C-alpha positions in Angstrom: 75.5 76.1 128.7 77.4 76.2 124.9 81.4 76.9 126.3 83.6 79.9 124.9 85.9 79.7 122.3 89.8 80.1 122.7 92.5 80.1 120.5 95.0 79.7 123.1 93.7 75.9 123.3 96.4 74.9 121.2 99.5 76.0 123.3 98.6 73.6 125.7 98.8 70.5 122.9 103.0 71.2 123.1 104.9 69.4 125.8 105.2 70.6 129.1 108.5 69.8 129.7 109.8 72.4 127.1 111.0 75.6 128.3 108.0 77.8 128.4 108.9 81.4 126.5 110.5 78.5 124.0 107.8 76.6 124.0 105.3 79.7 123.2 107.3 81.1 120.6 107.8 77.5 118.5 104.4 76.7 119.1 102.4 75.1 116.2 100.4 78.0 114.3 96.9 76.2 114.5 94.2 77.9 112.2 91.4 78.7 114.7 88.1 80.7 115.0 89.4 83.5 116.2 87.9 85.6 118.9 87.1 84.4 122.6 83.6 85.1 122.3 80.6 83.2 124.6 78.4 81.3 123.0 74.9 82.6 123.6 76.7 85.6 121.7 77.3 82.9 118.6 73.9 82.0 119.2 72.8 85.4 118.5 75.1 85.9 115.9 73.6 82.9 113.8 70.0 84.9 113.8 71.2 88.0 112.4 74.1 87.2 109.7 74.0 84.5 107.0 75.4 81.2 108.1 78.3 81.4 106.0 79.1 84.8 108.1 80.4 82.8 110.8 83.7 81.9 109.3 87.4 82.8 108.7 89.3 84.1 111.9 86.4 85.2 113.9 83.2 86.2 113.7 81.3 89.9 112.7 79.4 91.8 115.6 76.8 92.0 113.3 77.2 96.1 112.1 76.8 96.3 108.4 78.2 99.1 107.3 79.3 101.3 103.6 82.5 101.7 102.8 83.0 105.2 101.0 86.4 104.4 100.0 89.9 102.4 100.7 92.6 104.8 102.1 95.3 101.8 102.1 95.5 98.4 102.6 95.0 98.6 106.3 92.4 101.3 106.5 88.6 102.1 105.2 86.7 105.5 105.4 82.8 104.4 106.0 80.1 106.4 104.2 78.9 107.9 108.0 82.3 109.8 108.2 84.3 107.3 110.6 87.6 105.6 109.5 88.5 101.6 110.4 92.1 100.4 111.0 91.8 96.8 110.1 93.1 94.7 113.2 95.7 92.1 113.0 97.6 93.5 109.6 100.3 96.1 108.8 100.2 96.9 104.8 102.6 98.8 103.0 102.7 102.5 103.3 101.4 104.4 100.2 102.5 108.4 99.9 100.9 110.7 102.5 102.0 114.4 101.6 105.3 114.7 102.2 106.0 111.3 103.7 106.8 108.5 101.1 105.5 105.1 100.3 106.4 102.2 100.7 107.0 99.1 98.0 103.6 97.3 97.0 101.8 100.3 99.0 99.7 101.2 95.7 99.1 97.1 94.8 98.0 96.7 98.5 95.7 99.4 98.4 94.1 97.6 94.8 93.9 94.3 96.4 91.6 96.1 99.6 89.8 97.9 97.1 88.9 94.4 95.2 87.9 93.1 98.3 85.3 95.9 99.2 84.0 96.4 95.9 83.3 92.7 95.7 81.0 93.0 98.3 79.4 96.0 97.1 81.2 97.9 99.7 79.1 96.7 102.3 81.1 95.0 104.9 80.7 93.8 108.5 82.9 94.9 111.5 83.9 92.4 114.7 85.2 94.2 117.4 87.5 93.3 120.5 88.1 94.5 123.9 89.9 97.6 122.4 87.6 99.5 119.8 89.3 102.8 118.6 93.1 103.6 118.3 94.9 106.9 119.8 93.6 108.6 116.2 90.1 107.8 117.0 89.8 105.1 114.3 87.6 102.3 114.8 90.0 99.2 115.5 87.8 96.3 114.0 88.1 92.8 111.8 86.5 93.5 108.4 84.1 90.8 106.8 82.5 90.8 103.6 78.6 88.9 103.5 80.1 85.4 103.4 82.2 86.0 106.4 85.6 86.4 104.7 88.2 88.5 106.5 90.1 91.3 104.7 93.0 91.3 107.1 93.4 87.4 106.3 93.1 88.1 102.3 95.4 90.5 102.3 98.0 88.5 104.1 96.9 85.4 102.1 98.0 87.5 99.0 101.0 88.7 100.2 99.4 92.3 100.6 100.0 92.5 104.3 102.3 91.4 107.5 100.5 90.2 110.4 101.2 91.6 113.6 99.1 91.8 116.8 98.6 94.5 119.4 97.2 93.5 122.8 94.4 93.9 123.9 93.5 92.6 120.1 94.9 89.2 119.8 92.3 86.8 119.3 93.1 86.0 115.8 96.8 86.1 116.2 97.4 82.4 115.6 94.6 82.4 112.6 96.2 85.3 110.9 99.7 84.0 111.3 98.1 81.0 109.4 97.0 83.1 106.4 100.6 84.9 106.3 102.4 81.6 106.2 100.7 80.7 103.2 101.6 83.3 100.9 105.1 83.4 102.6 105.7 79.7 101.4 104.4 80.8 97.9 106.7 83.8 97.8 103.8 86.0 97.2 103.6 89.7 97.5 105.6 91.1 100.2 107.5 87.9 100.4 109.1 88.6 97.0 110.2 92.0 97.3 113.7 92.6 98.9 112.6 95.6 100.7 110.4 93.3 102.9 112.8 90.7 103.7 114.1 90.5 107.3 117.0 93.1 107.8 120.2 91.6 109.4 120.3 93.5 112.5 124.1 94.2 111.8 123.1 95.9 109.0 121.0 98.9 110.6 122.7 102.3 110.5 120.7 103.7 113.2 118.5 105.8 111.4 115.9 103.4 110.2 112.2 103.9 111.6 109.0 102.1 110.4 107.4 98.8 110.3 110.0 96.2 109.6 111.1 92.2 110.2 114.9 92.1 111.5 116.9 89.0 112.1 120.2 88.8 114.3 121.1 86.9 117.4 120.6 87.9 121.0 124.0 89.2 122.5 122.3 90.2 126.1 119.9 89.7 127.6 118.6 92.4 130.9 115.7 92.4 133.1 114.6 95.5 135.1 111.2 97.4 134.6 111.4 95.6 130.8 113.1 92.7 129.2 115.7 94.0 127.1 116.7 92.1 124.3 120.1 93.8 123.2 121.5 92.4 119.3 124.7 92.7 118.0 124.9 96.1 116.3 122.3 99.0 117.0 119.1 97.6 118.2 117.1 96.6 121.0 114.4 95.2 121.7 111.7 95.7 124.9 108.8 93.8 126.0 107.2 95.8 128.5 106.3 94.6 132.1 102.5 94.1 131.4 103.2 92.3 128.4 105.0 89.8 130.0 101.9 87.5 130.7 101.3 87.1 127.2 104.5 85.3 126.4 103.4 82.7 129.0 100.7 79.8 128.6 97.9 79.6 130.9 99.7 77.4 133.0 103.0 78.7 133.6 103.8 81.8 135.2 106.5 84.1 133.8 110.2 83.3 134.8 113.2 84.9 134.7 115.1 82.2 133.3 112.7 81.9 130.1 114.1 85.4 128.8 117.6 84.6 130.2 117.6 81.4 128.3 117.3 83.5 124.7 120.7 84.6 124.9 122.6 83.7 121.8 119.6 82.6 120.2 118.9 83.9 116.7 115.5 85.0 116.1 113.0 87.3 113.4 111.3 90.1 115.0 108.5 92.1 113.2 107.5 95.8 114.6 108.1 99.1 114.5 111.7 100.7 114.6 112.3 104.0 116.5 114.8 105.9 117.9 115.6 105.6 121.3 114.2 108.1 123.4 115.9 107.9 127.0 117.5 110.4 128.7 121.0 108.4 129.1 120.5 107.3 125.5 124.2 107.4 124.5 124.5 104.7 126.8 122.0 102.5 125.0 121.4 101.2 121.4 120.1 104.3 119.1 117.3 102.0 117.9 114.5 100.1 119.9 111.7 97.7 118.3 108.8 96.9 121.2 107.7 93.4 121.1 103.9 93.1 122.2 102.8 89.9 121.4 104.5 86.0 121.0 104.0 86.5 117.1 106.5 89.5 117.2 109.2 87.3 117.8 110.5 83.9 116.6 113.6 81.4 117.1 115.0 80.9 113.6 118.0 79.2 114.5 121.2 78.7 117.2 
């Protein structure tokens, strides 16, 4: 029997004596094969795909589709009318009707277009447990005939930012590694002032959308969720259903792990939204929900 592949195996290499949450956040980013897929499936893949297609950050499902157009840097429209939201990345927005675009939105779309056209507009799709979003779009990893990942290509050139939203987090480590290459070289978004991490203290209270934020955690509250309050107008939320993702397979979630973050300086990534609580006057006006470990990293004490 062929064993299954797991992207979480690398985390076990970090010393167990380290606090579980800190260990998770600081774990080395190890490039892996991606999705957790039974070995039998891998054998079947090799029957239907070119050998080179079993490659970067995962495995296509074997469904070859024709792309009609590239909507933006992370969204495709297929010839059969379906839309595909590329998993694992968030690309800068382009102008939509009365919604303004973001810096590098057009460049990101052009990079995705070049990737698709290089493969004669034919791509393979790879799926995880959740196959559609609330807009009805397919949620898929996208590969060319040689197994190259569109998400990894966008990240490596600085044309997108990595994001992992459960349950589709199997390629989190691999895609973070691709993003890190661009960040180290200051490519794309990493050389643009707009996309640099915002100091939490600089937030006015009216910011929305996907951003990177840096700041010091001033307070930690734990009830039905973990609330990480920052100096200024922002609070980060980790819903109870996502707590297990911030622990490794050998440790259960522990309250002390979250409390240990108080006073730490961290970098966050995610969507900033206005606080919707009925008692919003008593809370920070902005909230960012953290869905996976890649959404937060410790930068300094």
